[in-house]
Residue, then its C-alpha position, 0 to 999 in steps of 0.5 A: m499499499h502507497a501513503v500520500i502525505t500532503a504538505a503542500g499549503l502556504g500555512t496562513r493560519m500559522l503566520p509569521a512562524s511558518k513564513e519560512i518553516p513550513k508548518e509541517m515542520f513545527p516541532i511536537p513534544f510526542q510520546g517522548n521525543f521532539k519531532p516535526v509533525i510530518q516526521i511523526i506521521f512518517e513513522q506512524l504509518f512506516d511502523s504500521g508496514i506501509r513502505d511507499f510514500v508520495i510526499v506533496v509539497g509546495k512552495g518554500k517546503r524544500v526544508i521537507e525534502d531536506h529532513f528526509t534526507p540522511d546525514y550521517d556526518f551529523i550523526s557522527y558530530l553528535e557522537d563525538k561530541g557525546k550526544t548519543k541519545q540525539a544520534e540514535d534517535l536520528r539513525s532510527f529516522y534514517q533508516k526508515i527513510e532508507g527502508s522506504n521509497i520516498a517520492f517528492v511532488n511539487q504542486s505548484e500553486p495553492r489550489g487546494f486539497g483534491d488538486a493536492v492529491l491529484r499531483a499524486e496520481p502518477f506514482v500511486e498504484e491501487d489503492f492508498i492512504l492519505v494524511a494531510a500533515d496538519t493533523i496528528l493522531g495517538k495512533i492511526p487505525l489502518e486495520k479499520m481503514k477499508i477502501n473509501s473510508f475516513l476518519t472522523t471526530e466531533v468538535e464544538d464549532p464544525r463550521p472550519y472544517g469538513v462536516v459529516v452526516v453519518e448513520g451508524e458508519k455509513v457517511l450520508d453526506v459531506e460538506e466544506k466548511p458549511a456556514y449551517p453544519k448538519s452535524n458537529l462530527i468533522i473529518v479528520p484527514y485521514y482517508h483510504f482511497n483507491e484509484e477512482i477518486f482520481p477520475a472523481l476529481r478531474e471530474i469536478k468544476w471548481e474555482g480557486e480551490l479543488q476540495l477533496t470533499d467534492g471528489i467524494k461527493y462526486l463517487m457517493r453520486k455514482g453510488r460508491e459507499f464511504r464509512a466513517i470510523k469515529v476516533n478521539d485522540v486527534y490533535d490538530l495542528g493547522n492553527v495557532e489556537n489548535y495547536i496550542t490546545s493539542l500541545r497542552k492535551i499532549l502534554m498533559 
């Protein structure tokens, strides 16, 4: 199975900190370590057995590619300075990188989540896991995520998110950032798709940004059923308020 990790957004909700540092590289104290968000997601997927990755990046995201480039000279430097714990942590990360096939794909302009997914199409075979690199989970429940499924959670104000209407786990409707939400259940950006999502997204007529939820709705109109799997340990890092709230939850 492939994994597609999207990290192409401009990160405007995290300015000014995200002007030079991509929000996907913001550090998080997580399970005893201090790592960038995208590294945590990559390692969780790797530890779940995935070895083929497509990372979609945009302008100013070269630092992500650099972070995923092993630098054993730096490990030697750390060891010479007696920083063995830091050297061991980096070596473990580099071994996972070298045990994976990683392709970086560029989204030249911020044209929406759906367009970022389309950038990965030439590098994906059959079904794949899709993750937006601004949300981490305590554990990714891959074993529950069948094709045409995604994760959800409840929030007090669902208006800034993709909102889901369900019956049990069956998805009845999805809306992107509705002014008047039909539920307080939102999409957590972890999805399992097959190749059908790509032609579905190409069928959408759009202006400004192509939304992934429009592709999901297109497939639902064609008779595809989607499942929503509810999760609780969700850390949304996509804006300043949520980043601070998630840090507090993690530290507790």
